[in-house]
C-alpha positions in Angstrom: 45.0 11.2 -52.8 43.1 11.2 -56.0 42.9 13.6 -59.0 39.8 15.7 -59.7 38.4 12.9 -61.9 38.8 10.3 -59.2 41.8 8.5 -60.6 44.8 7.7 -58.3 47.3 10.6 -58.0 50.4 10.2 -60.1 52.2 13.4 -59.0 54.8 12.9 -56.3 55.0 15.3 -53.4 56.7 15.5 -50.1 54.9 15.2 -46.7 55.1 18.9 -45.9 53.6 20.0 -49.2 50.9 17.4 -48.9 50.0 18.5 -45.3 49.9 22.2 -46.3 47.6 21.4 -49.3 45.1 19.5 -47.1 45.0 22.0 -44.2 47.4 22.5 -41.4 47.3 24.2 -38.0 46.8 27.8 -39.4 45.1 27.0 -42.7 41.6 26.2 -43.7 40.3 22.8 -42.7 40.9 20.2 -45.4 38.6 17.5 -46.5 40.8 14.9 -44.9 39.9 16.3 -41.5 36.2 16.5 -41.9 34.0 13.8 -40.3 30.3 13.3 -40.4 28.5 14.5 -37.2 25.4 12.4 -37.9 24.1 11.0 -34.6 21.0 10.0 -32.7 21.2 10.1 -28.9 19.1 9.7 -25.8 19.5 13.3 -24.6 17.2 13.1 -21.6 15.2 10.4 -19.8 12.9 11.1 -16.9 11.0 8.5 -14.9 8.4 9.6 -12.4 5.9 8.2 -9.9 2.9 10.0 -8.3 2.4 8.8 -4.8 -1.1 7.4 -4.2 -3.7 9.7 -2.7 -4.2 7.2 0.1 -0.7 7.9 1.4 -1.3 11.7 1.3 -4.5 11.6 3.4 -3.9 13.1 6.8 -0.9 15.2 5.7 -2.3 18.7 5.9 -2.7 20.6 2.6 -0.7 18.3 0.3 -2.6 17.3 -2.8 0.0 15.5 -4.8 3.6 14.3 -4.5 5.6 13.2 -7.6 9.1 11.6 -7.2 11.2 11.3 -10.3 14.8 10.6 -11.5 16.4 12.1 -14.5 19.4 11.3 -16.6 20.9 13.6 -19.2 23.2 12.9 -22.1 22.9 9.2 -21.5 24.2 7.5 -24.6 24.3 7.5 -28.4 21.8 5.3 -30.2 23.7 5.9 -33.5 27.0 7.7 -34.0 28.7 8.2 -37.4 32.0 9.3 -35.8 33.6 7.3 -33.0 35.6 10.4 -31.9 33.4 13.5 -32.2 30.5 14.7 -30.2 28.6 17.3 -32.3 27.5 19.1 -29.1 31.1 19.7 -28.1 32.4 23.2 -28.8 35.8 24.6 -27.7 34.3 28.1 -27.1 31.3 30.3 -27.4 32.2 32.2 -30.6 30.2 31.3 -33.8 33.5 30.7 -35.5 34.3 27.6 -33.4 31.1 25.8 -34.3 31.9 22.4 -35.8 35.5 22.4 -34.6 36.9 19.9 -32.0 40.2 20.9 -30.6 41.1 19.2 -27.3 37.8 19.8 -25.7 36.8 17.8 -22.7 33.9 15.3 -23.3 30.3 16.4 -22.6 29.1 15.4 -19.2 26.5 12.9 -18.3 24.3 13.8 -15.3 21.8 12.1 -13.1 19.4 13.8 -10.7 16.3 13.3 -8.6 13.2 15.6 -8.2 10.4 15.8 -5.7 7.4 17.9 -6.6 4.9 18.6 -3.8 1.6 20.3 -4.7 -0.4 22.1 -1.9 
């Protein structure tokens, strides 16, 4: 800990007093528990392919077929904190925004799409 002017702390204190001063379970969050949520991620990637018209000839009424795969929440390109995911929220109340308390990790998902135009 440091003084307000940035010099090393010279005042002795016990662990309980130090903890309560920084922020504990039922007190405001202290600076020691704040981490940067700066990140850049690949949130979604979709790769698609339109089938050639020559394959669709003779199939009644179909004008276009597109096949694609999609991945969501794939990876972080840059992540300031190695523990926190800024998208992770322990609830839906506005008061929990920015808190991380034993939340499960966000999920990564993969899927496939077929779009047929008639």
